[in-house]
C-alpha positions in Angstrom: -6.5 -1.7 -16.2 -9.7 0.2 -16.9 -12.1 1.1 -14.1 -14.5 -1.8 -13.6 -18.2 -1.7 -14.4 -19.7 -3.1 -11.2 -22.7 -4.5 -13.1 -20.6 -6.6 -15.5 -17.1 -6.6 -14.1 -17.0 -6.2 -10.3 -13.3 -6.2 -9.6 -12.0 -6.1 -6.1 -9.0 -4.6 -4.2 -7.5 -5.4 -0.8 -5.9 -2.3 0.9 -3.9 -3.2 3.9 -3.1 -0.3 6.2 -6.2 1.5 4.9 -7.5 3.1 8.1 -5.7 6.4 7.6 -3.1 8.4 5.7 -1.9 7.0 2.4 -3.8 3.8 2.6 -7.1 5.5 3.2 -6.5 7.9 0.2 -5.7 4.9 -2.0 -8.8 3.1 -0.8 -11.0 6.1 -1.5 -9.7 6.4 -5.0 -10.2 2.7 -5.8 -13.7 2.8 -4.3 -14.7 5.7 -6.4 -13.6 3.9 -9.4 -16.0 1.1 -8.6 -13.7 -1.5 -7.0 -15.1 -3.6 -4.2 -12.8 -3.2 -1.2 -11.3 -5.1 1.6 -10.1 -2.5 4.0 -7.6 -4.0 6.5 -5.9 -2.7 9.6 -5.1 -3.8 13.1 -7.0 -1.1 15.0 -10.7 -1.9 15.0 -12.0 1.5 16.2 -9.7 3.4 13.8 -10.8 1.1 10.9 -14.5 1.8 11.8 -13.9 5.5 11.6 -12.2 5.1 8.2 -15.3 3.1 7.0 -17.5 5.9 8.2 -15.4 8.5 6.3 -15.6 6.5 3.1 -19.4 6.2 3.3 -19.7 10.0 4.1 -17.5 10.9 1.2 -19.5 8.9 -1.3 -23.0 9.4 0.1 -24.2 11.1 -3.1 -22.0 9.2 -5.5 -23.1 6.5 -7.9 -21.3 3.3 -8.8 -18.9 3.2 -5.8 -17.7 -0.1 -4.7 -18.8 -2.0 -1.6 -16.3 -2.2 1.3 -15.7 -4.6 4.1 -13.6 -3.9 7.2 -11.0 -6.6 8.1 -9.4 -6.3 11.5 -6.0 -8.2 11.5 -2.4 -7.4 12.2 0.1 -7.7 9.2 2.9 -8.3 11.7 1.3 -11.4 13.1 2.3 -14.6 11.3 -1.4 -15.5 10.6 -2.6 -12.0 9.9 -1.9 -11.7 6.2 -3.6 -15.0 5.3 -6.6 -14.0 7.5 -6.9 -10.7 5.6 -6.9 -12.4 2.2 -9.3 -15.1 3.4 -11.8 -12.5 4.7 -11.5 -10.4 1.6 -12.3 -13.4 -0.6 -15.2 -14.4 1.6 -16.7 -10.9 1.0 -15.9 -10.4 -2.7 -14.8 -13.7 -4.2 -11.9 -12.3 -6.2 -8.8 -10.2 -5.9 -7.5 -8.0 -8.7 -5.4 -5.4 -6.8 -3.4 -5.8 -3.6 -2.2 -2.6 -1.9 0.2 -2.9 1.1 0.3 0.5 2.7 1.0 -0.6 6.3 4.4 0.3 7.8 6.2 1.3 10.9 9.6 2.9 11.6 12.0 4.1 14.3 14.3 7.1 14.2 17.5 7.2 16.2 21.1 6.0 16.3 21.4 2.4 15.0 23.3 1.2 18.1 20.3 2.3 20.2 17.7 0.3 18.3 16.1 -2.2 20.7 15.4 -5.8 19.6 11.6 -5.3 20.0 11.5 -2.3 17.7 13.7 -4.1 15.1 11.5 -7.2 15.2 8.3 -5.1 14.9 9.7 -3.2 11.9 10.9 -6.4 10.2 7.6 -8.1 10.8 5.5 -5.2 9.6 7.6 -3.9 6.7 9.2 -7.1 5.3 7.7 -10.3 6.5 4.1 -9.0 6.4 4.1 -7.9 2.8 5.9 -11.2 1.8 3.2 -13.3 3.6 0.5 -11.2 2.0 1.7 -11.7 -1.5 2.2 -15.4 -0.8 -1.4 -15.7 0.5 -2.8 -13.6 -2.4 -0.8 -15.3 -5.1 -3.5 -17.7 -6.2 -6.4 -15.2 -6.6 -4.1 -12.7 -8.2 -3.0 -15.2 -10.8 -6.6 -16.1 -11.4 -7.3 -12.4 -12.1 -4.3 -12.2 -14.3 -5.4 -15.2 -16.3 -9.0 -13.8 -16.6 -8.1 -10.2 -17.5 -4.5 -10.4 -18.5 -3.5 -8.2 -15.5 -3.5 -7.9 -11.8 -1.6 -5.5 -9.7 0.4 -5.5 -6.4 1.3 -2.1 -5.0 3.9 -2.1 -2.2 4.4 1.2 -0.2 8.1 1.5 0.2 9.9 4.8 0.9 12.4 7.2 -0.5 14.6 5.9 2.3 14.6 2.5 0.6 16.2 4.1 -2.5 18.2 6.8 -0.7 19.1 5.7 2.8 19.3 8.3 5.5 21.2 8.6 8.8 19.2 7.7 12.0 17.0 5.4 10.0 19.3 2.6 9.0 17.0 -0.3 9.9 13.9 1.4 8.5 15.8 2.1 5.2 16.9 -1.5 5.0 13.3 -2.8 5.4 12.1 -0.5 2.7 14.9 -1.4 0.4 13.7 -5.0 0.9 10.3 -3.9 -0.3 11.7 -2.4 -3.4 13.6 -5.6 -4.1 10.5 -7.6 -3.5 8.6 -5.7 -6.2 11.4 -6.2 -8.7 11.6 -9.9 -8.0 7.9 -10.4 -8.2 7.8 -8.8 -11.6 10.5 -11.2 -12.9 8.5 -14.1 -11.5 4.8 -13.2 -12.0 4.6 -10.6 -14.8 4.5 -13.3 -17.4 1.3 -14.7 -15.7 -0.4 -11.2 -15.8 0.5 -10.1 -12.2 2.6 -6.9 -12.0 4.1 -5.3 -9.0 5.3 -1.8 -8.2 7.0 -0.3 -5.1 6.0 3.3 -4.6 8.8 5.2 -2.8 7.5 8.6 -1.5 9.5 11.1 0.5 7.9 12.9 3.4 4.1 12.7 3.1 1.8 14.8 5.2 0.4 12.1 7.5 0.6 11.3 11.2 3.6 9.1 10.5 5.8 12.1 9.7 4.9 14.0 12.8 8.4 13.4 14.2 10.1 15.8 11.7 8.7 18.8 13.5 9.1 22.3 12.0 12.3 21.5 10.0 10.2 20.4 7.1 7.0 22.4 6.8 3.8 20.5 6.1 2.9 22.5 3.0 6.1 21.3 1.4 5.3 17.7 1.9 3.7 15.3 -0.5 0.0 14.6 -0.1 -1.5 11.1 0.4 -3.5 11.8 -2.8 -0.2 12.0 -4.7 0.2 8.3 -4.0 -3.4 7.5 -4.8 -2.9 9.2 -8.2 0.2 7.1 -8.7 -1.8 3.9 -8.2 -4.4 5.2 -10.7 -1.5 5.7 -13.2 -0.3 2.2 -12.7 -3.8 0.8 -13.3 -4.1 2.7 -16.6 -1.0 1.2 -18.1 -1.3 -1.5 -20.7 -0.7 -5.1 -19.5 2.7 -5.2 -21.2 4.1 -2.3 -19.1 6.0 -3.1 -16.0 7.1 -0.4 -13.5 9.3 -1.8 -10.8 9.2 1.4 -8.7 8.0 5.0 -8.7 10.0 7.6 -6.7 8.2 10.7 -5.4 10.1 13.4 -3.6 9.4 17.0 -2.7 10.1 19.8 -5.1 12.8 22.3 -4.5 14.6 20.4 -1.7 18.4 20.4 -1.7 18.2 16.7 -1.1 15.2 14.4 -0.4 15.7 14.6 3.3 16.8 18.2 3.6 14.5 20.9 5.0 
C-alpha cells in the first residue's frame, strides 16, 4: 500500500493505544507518511501529551496527516464502536486499523485475581474483536476502493512462545494471533489483510517490571514495530502475512536475560 498523496488520496488510519510506546511510534510513522489519524486511548491527559509530541515532531515537516484525539476505553463494551465512529466523523474513511493497546499481569497463575483476568481478557481479546467488528464496513469499503486495507494487531512473543508466570497473558495474546489468521481467511479475498505482530521485550513503560535482568539496550525499540507496519503496507495486495515475530538478538531464549 503506497503512502497516500493527501491532495488526491487522503487515506486514514486509526491507532488504538496510541498515546505512548509502540502505538505512538506507529502513529508517528503513519502520520509522516501522510495518513490522517485517529489516535485513541483511555487516558485523556496522556493522549493530549501524545498529540503535542506529534505536532512538535512534525512542526517543520510538509505533507503530514491530520490527527484527532479519541478518548475511549477499549475494555468497555461500547468503547471500540465509539472509537471507530469518532474516527469516521473526523476523516470519513478507514484504511488502516492498528490495535496497540494491551495489559498484562505477571505472577503465579493460581494467584491471578478475577478482576485482573477480566481486565486482561477485555483489553487484549474482546476489545480487538469488537474493534474489528465495528471497523469491518469501512475497511471493506477501503479494500473495494484500493484493493487493500490493513488490520495490525499487537500480540506478543508470549502468544507464540508461552512463558511461566504469564499464562493468562500468553493465552490472550495467542488469541490475538489466531484472530489475525482467521481474519485473513475470511476477509483477505475482499481486500482486507490482517497481521499479528509478536515482539519480545520492547523498551517501553510496560516492560518496566523486568528490572535489571534484561538490560534496556538489549530490548527492541518501538520503532522496530513501526518499521514492521511500514513493511506490511509496502507489500502487494496479494501478499498475506499472518504474523511477524520479533525477538532480541543473541538471547539464549526469547525470555532469557
